[in-house]
N, C-alpha and C positions, 0 to 999 in steps of 0.2 A: 561449394559446401556439399559434403557427403550426406546422402539421404539416409535417414534412420531405418534400420531393418524393421519389418513388421513385428517380429517377436519382441524386439527391444522397445518398440512403441507401446505394445500391449503391456509389457512389464512395467514401463514407466507409468502408464495410466493406472495399472493395478496398484502400484506402490503409492502413488499420489492419493488415490481413492481410499486405500487402507489407512494411510497416515492421517488423512483428513477425518475419517471416521473415528479413529482411536484418539486423536487430539481432542475432538469434540466430546467424546464420551468421558474422557478423564479430566477435561477442563484445563490441563496444564501440560504442555509438551514435555516438560521435565519428567513427567510420570509415565512416559511412553519410551520404551527402549527400542533400539534399532532391531533387536531380535523380535520384539512384538510386531513391529511393522513388517519385517520380512516374512514372518509366519502368516500374518493376516493377508499379505499380498500373494503368498504362494511362490515366493522367490527365495533364492539363497541370500544369505547375509552379504556375501561377497559382491553379488549383483547390486545390492543396495549401496554399499560403500563405493564401488566403482562408479556408479551413476551419480550419486549425490555427495559423496565425500564424508559427510557426517550429518547429524540431526539439523544443524544450522543450514547446511546446503539443501536439505530436504524441505525445511520450512521456507527458505528463500524460493525454492521452486514452486511450492504451493502458493505463496504470496504473489509471485509473478503470474502464475496461472489465473489466479482470482482477480488480479488487477488488469488483465488484458482487456476485458470489456470496458473498464473505466478509461483506459488509455485510448481505445478506439473511439469511445463516445466523445472524448475531449478533442481528438483529431478530426473526426468526421461525422459525429453524431448530430442530432437535432439540438436546437437552442433550448434552454439557455446554456447547457454545458458545451455543446458543439458550436461550430462557426455559425454566424448569422445574428447572434445576440450582441448587444453592446458589451464592451470589455468589462465594465463593472459587474454586470449580471453574470458573465462567464467566470470571473474571479470568484464571486460568491458561490456560484453553483459548483465550481471545482472544490473549494474548501468544504462546502457542505457534503459533497460526495465523499471526500476523504474522511470527514468526521464520521459519516455513516459507515464507511468501510472499517475504520478503526474500532468503532463500537461493535460492529458485527463480528469482527475477527480479533478481538482484544488479546486473547492468549497467544495467538500466533504472532501478531505484530509486536507485542511486548517481548516475546522470546527473541524475535529477530533483532529488535532494537537493543536488547540487553546482551547480545552475543558478541559485541565488540566489532569483529570484522564483518558481522552481518548488519552493521550500522545502516540505518535508512539512507544515509548519504552515499552509500556505496552499492547501490543497486540500480538496475536499469529503469525501473518504474520511477524512482525518485528523480533520476536525471531527466527523464522525459517530461514528468510533470513540472519540475522546476523550470525547465526550458520554456514550456508552454505558459506557465504562470508569469515568468519574467517577460515574455513577449506581450502578454495581455496587460501587464502593468506598464510596460513601455507605451503601449497604445493608449491606455487610459490616463496616463499621467503626463502626456506631452504638454509642455516641453520639459517637464521635470522628470525625465526618464533615466537620468544617469545612474540612479541608485536602484533600478529595477531588479538587478541581479541579487543584491543583498536583501531587498525587501521580499523577494520571492522566497529566499531561504527563511527569513524571519516569519513570514506568514505560514509557511509549511511547518515551522516549529510549533505553531499554535494548534496543529492537529497531530502532533507526535503521540504515539500510543501511550507513553508513560504519563504525559499530561492528561490525556483523555481518561486514562485509568484513574489517575489521582482525583480528577474532578468528579468523575462518576462515583468513585469510592467514598468521596466526602459528601455525597448526596446532591450534587448539582444536576438538575434536570437537563435532559437533552435540549429542550426548548431554550433554556438559558445559555447553553453552550452555543447554539445556533445564533441566538441574538448577539452574543459576544463576537462571533465571527463576522456577523453583518456590521457591527460597530467598528471592528478592526478594519474591515474592507473599506468602509466609508472614510475612516480616518486616514488610511494610507492613500486612497485614490483622490480624496478631496483636499489633501494637504497643500 
């Protein structure tokens, strides 16, 4: 793999920082143009398009950057999210961490989910977390583990940004969402 040039790395970080700031300020990625981002980052629009393709590619890069810490915590962090805790606790901790992430980054995760090809099912983070969740469900549901792959998809659907946005928008408190995730976790694992 070819190593990124120092100026390209600086430009990438400047673009991601500018995009994050502008998306946060305006509350909706649709209200931010690629011209706005290029100007705020101090790069040419061509650089932006070559590097990220379009706004969806830029949002995907931001989400990937922001989920890196979560992916690391799941793979090697301390319990209950990381190894060492019982599978049921890890499943619940993972779903809770994803709910928190979706609540904290709602406009970006909604924009990515609504972009079609930016589907949450077609990104590295979803794949990594699905694989981890399926493995935890296999461990927790022995000998009933044949359906762990499907159940992992179904449980991840419970923290989709569009559902989280819908529930929040209709006044459901975070505590109730978290209690619902715990109930779902118990129902799936103790079936």
